[in-house]
N, C-alpha and C positions, 0 to 999 in steps of 0.2 A: 474041142476045147483046147485052148492054148495054155500051156504051162509055163509060168515065170520061173526060169531057172537061174536068175541073178542072185548071187550069194551076198550076205552082209559083209561090209568092210570093217572087220573088227579092229584093225590097226588104226583106222581113222577115228572110230568111236572112242577108243582108249586115249588117243591123243587129245580129242575134244574134251573128254572128261578130265584128263590131267590139267589141261589149260584152265578149265573152270575151277579146279581145286586150287591152283596157283593164284588165280584172281581172288578167290574167297580168302585164302590165307593172307595175301597182300593187303586186302581191304581190312581184315581183322587186325593185322599188325598195325596198319595205319590208324585205325580207330583206337587201338590200345595206346599208341603213341600220343594221339590227341588227348585222350582221357588222362594219361600220365602227365602230359604237359599242363593240362588244366588243373589237375590235382597239385602239381608242383607250384603253380601260380597262386592257387588259393591257400594252400597249407604252408608254404615256405616263403614264397616271394611276398605275398600280401598278408602274411600271418598277423602282424601287429594291427593292420587296418581292420580286418574282420574280427579280430579278438576284441578290439575297442568297441566296434558296433554291437557285438554280442553282449558285452558288458553293459552297454547303454540300454539294452533291453530290460535290464533288471536293476541298474543303478542310475539314479537321476539326481540332478542338482535342483534344489528348491530355494528360492530367495526368501529371506526373512526381513521384512521391512523394519526400519528403525522407528523408535518412538520420537515424535516431533518435539522440539524444544519448546519450553514455556516462555511466556512474555509477561513481565511484571512492570509496574510503574516505579517511580523513584523511591517509594516507601515500601516496596515489596508486596504491594497488592497485585494479585494475579489478574491479568487482563485477557490472557488466552491460555487455555488448559486443554488437557485430553481427559475426557470423562468416559465412563463405561456407557455404552449404548447397546441396544439389542436390535439385531437384524434378522428378519424372517428369510430363511433360505429353503430351497427345495433341491433335493438330490434326485435327478431324473431317473437314475438306474433303479431306484427304490420305489418308483411310482409306476403304477399300471397305466394311468391315464392323466396326462398333465391337465387337460381341460377339466376333468372331474375334480382334481385336487383344487384347482383355482376356484371352481364353483363352490366347493366346500368352504374354502377360506373366505370367500366373499360373503357367505352366510354368517361367519363368525366375526370378522373385522372388516373395516373399510379398506377397500383396495380401489385406487383410481385407475382409469384407463391408461394414463401415462405410465404408471408403475407396471401394469401388465404388459404394455407394449415394450418397455425397456427390458423386462424379464424375457420375453420371447426373442428379442434381439440377442441377448446374451446366451440364451439357450442354443441358438444355432451356431455359436462359435466357441462353446465351452465344452469341457469334458463332462460326460454324463455321470461320472462317479464323484464329482465335486459339487459342493453346495453353490447354487446360483441365487444371488440375492433377489428377493421379490419386493420387500418393504423395509425401509430403514427407520431407525429411531422409534421403535415400538414403545408405547407407554406401558405403565405397570398393569393397567387393566387389560390391554391387548396380550401382554405376556401371560397373565393369569388365565385368560380365556383359552389361549393356545395350549397352555400346560394342562388344563382340565380336559381338553379334547385330544390330547396327544395320541391316545390309543386308537383313534379313528384316522389319524393323519400319518400314514406311513410315508417316510421320505421327507417329511416336513421338520425342519430344525430351527431353533431359536439360538442364534450365535451371539455371544458377548464379545465386543471389540471396543477399541478406543476411538472416540470421535472428537473432533475439535469443537470447543465451546467457548463462547465469549461472555463472561459474567456481566460485563458492563458494555454490552454490544452497542447500544445506541449512544453511549458516551464516547466510544472510541472507534466507531465504524470507519471514519475517514482516515484515521491515522494508523490503527493496527491493521485495518483491512480484513481480509478473510481468505480462507483456502477453499478450493473447489475441486471437482473431479478433473483430472488431466484430460485435455482434449487433443485432437489429432495434431493441431498446429504446435502445441507445446511438446508433444512427443517427438515431432520432427526436429524441433529446436534442440531438445535434449540429445537426440541422436547426432545432430551436427556438432554439438559441443563435446561429444564423447562421454556423456553422463547418463546415457539411457540405462545402462546396466544397474546403476545405483538406484533406479526407480522401479526395478522389478519388484512386483508385489505391492507397490505403493499406488494408491488410488487418488491421492490428493496432492495439490501443489499450490503455493501462494499465488493469489490472483491480484491483490491490491495491497497498498500500504506497506507496513513493515513486513507483513507476511511474504510479500513478493520481493521487496528490496533485500531482505536478509534470508532468502530461501536457502542459499548454500550453507548458512550457519544452522538454521532451524531444522533442516531435513535430516541431517545425520548421514551415517554410512550403512548401507544395507549389509546384512549378514547372509549366510547360506547354510543349508544342511544337505548332506549327502544321504539319500535314502534308498533302500532296497524296495523294489516294486515287483508285483507279479505281472503276468502278461497283459492284464487289463489296466495296468497303471496304478493299482491300489498300493498304498504304502504299507510295507510289512514291518520295517524297522528302520531306525535312524543309525547310520553308520558313522557319521562325523558331523559336527556342528561348529560353526563359527558365529558367535553372537554379533548382532548388529551394534553399532556405536550410536547411542542416542544423539539427537540434535542438541545444539547448545542453547542454553537459556539466555534470554535478552532482558536487560534492565533498561527501561526507558527513563528519560529525563522528565517526562510529563508526570503531573500529579492528578490522579483521577478525581480527587476532591475539587480541584480547580475546574475541571471539566464540568462537574455537576453544578458548581456555582454559576458557571457561564451559561449552561443550558437553561437553568432556572431564570437567569437575568434576561435572556433573549425572549423567553416566552414563545409567542407565536411568530415573532419576527424572523426574517430570513437574513443571512449574512455570515460573517466569520469573525473570529477573534484569534490572534496569535500573540502569545506572551513569551519573551525570551529573557534569559539572564544576560545582561550586556557584558558581564565580565568574562564570559567564556562561550557564549552562543548556545547554551543549553536551552532547548525548547521546553518551557514549563507547561504550556497549554497550547493546543491547536485545535480549534473547534469550528466546524462548518454546520450551519443550520439552514433548513431542517436536516435531520439525520434519519437513519433507518436501522433495522435489526439485521446485522451481518450474519446471524445464525441461520437465516433463511436460505443462504447461498451454500452452506457447507455440504449438504447432501443433495443439492439440486433444488432450486426454487421452482415453485409451481408457476404455470403460465399466467394465472390470474394475479398472483402476488407480484410477479415481475412487471406485468402491464400496469398495475396500480402504481408502482414506483417509477417506472420508466416514462409513463405518460402524464405523471403529475406535473401541474404547472409550477409547483414549488421546487421541483428538481432535487429531491433528496439525495439522489445518487451522485450529484455534482459536487466535487470537493472544492468549495469556493476558496479555501485557504491557499491552495497552490495553483488552481486552474482559473479562478475568477480574476479577470483583468478589468479594473475600474479606473476611471479618472480620479486621481488622488485629491483633486480639489484643493482647498486651502491648507490641507495637511502638508503640501509641498512648500509652503511659504517660508518656514524656518530655514530650510535648506537653501532656497533661493536667496533669502536675506543673507545667510552666511556666505554664500558665493559672492554676492555684491560687496560685502565687507572685506572678504579676503583678497579679492582682486583689485580693490580700491575704487570700485564704481560708486560706492556710497560710504559715508561714515555714520557713526551712531548719532551725530549731531545734525546731519542733513535733514531738511524738512521740505515737504511739498504741500500744496493745498488741494484738498479733495472736495470738489463741488457735487460729487455724486455720479460723475462720468469722466471718461478720458477720451481725448481726440488726438489722432495723429495730425501732424502739420498738413494743412491744405486738404484735409479729408473731412467730410461731413458726418461719417459714421461715428456714433457714440458708443463707447464700450462702458457699459453701466456698472456701477457699484451695487452691491447687495443692499446698501442703505441708500434709499432714493434721494435723501437730502444731503448725503455726503458726510464725511468725517472731519471736515475742516482741516486745520493745520496738522500734519501727521509726520512723525519720524518713524524710525524702524521699529521701536518698541511699540508704539501705538498701532503701527501697521500690522504687527503680529497679534497683539493683544485683542484688538477689535476687528482683525481680519479685513483690513481695508484693501479692497480690490484695486482701487485707483493707484495706491502707493506701489503695488506690485506690477501694475501695467507699466508704470513709469520706470521702475527698476529693471524690468525685463527688457524694455525697449533700449535702455542705455547699456545694459549688460550684454545684450545680443544673444541670439539663440546658440551660437557655437560655444561660447564660454559657459553659458548656462547648462547646456547639454553635457559638456566635458566635466563640470564640477558635480553635477547630479549623478553622473556615472560613478564617481568616486564612492558614493553612498550605496551603490548597487542598483540604481534605477536603470531599467532597460536590460538587465542581465539576470540570469538565474542565480539564486542564492546558493544552490548546491545542497539544499536540504535533503536528507537521506531517505526520501521516499520518491518513487518514480512518478513522472507525469508533470513536473513543475513547468509552468510557462514563464517566459522571460519578461512579460510586460513590454512597454515601449517608451523609450526616451528619444523623442524626435530631434532631428538636426537637419541642417541644410543638405548635407550629403545623403542622409537617409531618404528624404523626400525625393531627391533627384533620382536615386537608385530604385526606390519602391514605386514611385508614381510618375517619374519622368517629368516632374514639374519643378519650377523655381519656388523658393521659399519667400513668403510675403511677410512684411512687418506686422500685420495684424495677427498672424499666427504666433509670432513671438509673444505678443501681449497675452493671448489666450493661454499659451503654455506657462506664462508667468503666474497664473492662478490655478495651475494644475488641471486645465481643461484641454480641449482640442484633441490632438493626436496622442497626448501623453496618457499612458496606462500603467498601472501598478497592481501587483497582487498583494493580498494581505500579509503574506510572509515577507515580501520585499519591504513593505512599509515598516513592519516590526523590526526587520534587520537594520533598516536605515535609522530609525529612532534609537535603536540600541547602539549603533555606531556613534551617533551624536552624543548620547549619554556617556559613552566610554571614551570621549575625547579623540575620536578618529580611529580607534582600534576596531576593526571589523572582523568578526568571527563567522565562520560558516554555521548556520543554524543546524544543531545536532539533536536528533531524537533519541538515539541509542546511547545510553550512559556507560554500560558495561556488558561484556559477553562472558558467560559462564561456561567453562569447559567440563564442569562436573555437575551432575544433577542426581539427587537421591529421591526415590519415590518407592517407599516400601509397602504401600498398600496393594492388596491383591484386587484384581478386577473380578467382577462377577463372572463366574464360570471357571475361576481358578487359574487364569492366565496371569503370570507374573510379569510386571513391566521390566524393561531392560535396565540392568544396573551394571556399572563398570566394576572392575575387580576391587578398587579401593572402597567403594560403597558396600560391596558384598562382605568384605572383610570386617568393616566397621559394624555392620548389622549382626554378623555372626558373633563377633567379639563382645558386643555390648547388648545383645538382645534382651538380657534380663533387665537392664537399666534403660528404659525408653528415653528418658530425658538426656541421658548421656549420649545415646545415639544421635539425637537431634543436634546437640552441641558439637559433637565430634564431626558430624557431616557438615555442619555449618562452617566449621573451621576449614575443612577440606575444600568447600566451595569457594571460600574467600581466597584460599591459596591459589586456586585455578582461575580466578576472576581477572579478566583483562579490561582495564578502564580505557574508554575511548578518549584520546587526547583532543583538546580543542584545536581547531584548525584556523590559524590566523590568515585571513585572506589578503589584507593589505592595511597599511596605516596611512591615513590621510595626513599629509604634511600640514601642520598648523603654522601659518605665517604669523599670526598675532593671537595669543591666547585670549586677549580681552575681547576679540570678535566673537569667540565661542561663548565667553561669559555673557556678552550682550544678548546673544541669541537665546541662551538657556534662561537668562533672567526674564526675557520677554515671555518665554513659554511658561515660566513659573507664574508670571502675572496673569496669564490666560486663565489660570485656575484661582489664584489667590488675590487678584485685584477686583475692585468693585465693578469695573467695566469689562472684565474678562469674559469671553464667550463660553467658558466652562466653569464659571464662578459657582455654580450649584454644587460642584464637588468639594468646595471649601467648607467642610462641616466643622462646627464648634468642637473643640477637644482633640482635633487631629494633631498627632505628635510627629508628623512628617509632612514635607512639602511635595507637591506633584508638579512636574513640568509637562505641559500638554499643548495640543493644538487641535482645534475643531476643524471640520471640513464639510462642505456640501458639494456634491457632484451632480450636475444636471444630467437627466436621462434624455431630454430632448431640448433643442434650442428654441428659445422664445424670440419671436420676431421683434424687430426694432420698435415697432409701434404698439406692441402688445405688453400686457402686464402678467407676470406669473401669479396665478391664483391657485394656491395649493389646495384649498378646501374644495375647489370645483373639479379637481383632477381625480381620476381613478388612482387607486393605490399603486398600481404598477407603473404609473407615469410620474409619480412624485420623485423628488431628488433622493439620491443616496446620502445617508448620514455617515460621517467618518470621524474618528478621533484617534490620535496617537499620543502617547504619554510615557514618562518614566518616573520612577520614584525609588527611594527618597532623592531629592535633588542633590544634596551634598554627597551622598554615597549611593549611587543607583544600584538597585538589586533586581529590578524588573522593568522591562520595556514592553509596551503593549500597543497593538494596533487593532482597531475595531471598525468594521463596516457593516452597516445595517441597510440592506437593499430597500429602496423606497421608504426610508425611515424619516425623511424630511430634514431634520436639523441635527448636526453633530453634537451641539451642546446639550440638547434636551433628550436625545435618544441614544446616541452612541456613547457619549461620555459617561453616563451613569452605569452602563454595563462594565466599562473599564474600571470605574471607581469601585464597584463591588468586588471585582477580582483583586485589585491592588490592596484594598482594605483587608480582604480575607488572607491574602498571601503574606503581607507584612505582619499581620497580627498572629499568624499561626506558624511562623518560621521556626 
């Protein structure tokens, strides 16, 4: 057996051990340096940053939406208000099973598939400790049922809140408009305008009419509160609060009673009426028929209700007053006559013979008069009073399309009036240049003749016609039609909502309420004074003044329009009632829906309703001191004198007798 006599090298082992100790010590020192550096970075260098993050875990900012401003008519009748409504909400963290709760609720109240679908969509993107709306606008019976079964419905709450409501919805739908839930497109626009923060906590925005046009005034300024929360985000206490500033109230120039008179006068007919004060452009009434209930849109209209409105042949959603473009027909004749008088194409003494048709030189085509056997010898007065087409064919031919177009533009034809609601169309006043640019074609003499009786390419909206007749009544002074009369910067609303939530009040209103709370009448009077102090009147905007070459020409035109109503042969003579203590100046009109061939005869009784002529009427009164100017169009109404004129007559009579 061989014995291994090799001895261990202790010096080598000690050296290896010492080297390992050094490596471990260096590694430990390096790790301590890294840890120290990290601690320095976190606790010293980035102290403020992480201190803020830590604070945000327990202190958050919550928006407080403002109360939307109210809308009144010229007499203080409220047209848009905020009323208490009840919303069914579910707090997910308090519910064991969402499906079970929904099934329980369906047994108690009616829940549509659309409401449940919307709820589930919100559920996936909302905090589970907050109430998620399931059903809006609960009625009293539903609230009572839910209250009586509350012990069975853990996590189910009925929340009281303010909701927009239109007391005269069908009378004002097209002018006041409505609010609706903010959509993605609107959120994007608010973000681009830098106004998104002001809509935090707000679910609604103006969609149409005044609600949309004056959104910046009506919405107000959002407030906020700084709250302390726990790790789950539940609010423990309010640390700081900045109250929201309520939206401003609007007073309109319209009179709701006039709207009701007009709706009753229209009956089942379709069309529009616009009434303006010619002295300042204030819009007294603007009605589009048929109408609809704007309240359906506030909290989301149902699919069936929307289809009923959108697919209706009567087009109730279509605002005819500013969007409807119609041939003005014979209502354009007073303006064309005035143009001929002012530029010297005719005088009030000039006469022509009307055989019932008009022909251009060397042309066989006959441009027919509405009166088959003609009007005989006709001057400008008779041409307007009896609406002689042949007289205006001849006048238009000698006046020329360029001069006619230029002068009609002075009265606002072919241009937007600038009325303060969105969506207005401009109508069309054709000219030689327009046709060349729009159609690439030359202008023909026959088109001039047709334009001379308000047909052909010429189109006008009801608000344009009303503005034009107001300008004529006011001796060439044209004002922009104005719906808003005044803007209030102060609003008092001392009533408590159901659920105990108090509406927003500014400091002035709060002080008045505290100071005078014993004397309720004094509260109202003092707050009313405060409101008047902060009320900003909207000044009339003068668009332009038409230069009057000869005042007698205007008098001739206006006298002829007076005779339309008050002479035995006037086309609107049925408005001349016994005992009237004022005179009306007016002009009837009929606009063709389709063209009748040269060898055919227009037989109204054989036509379907939708193919019959439109009936038009424009007027102002009293003649000596005009207070109201009106335009009326009744779609497929037939005759202006028998259909449109009586509607205007009822409005004028009511307005002048109730001023």
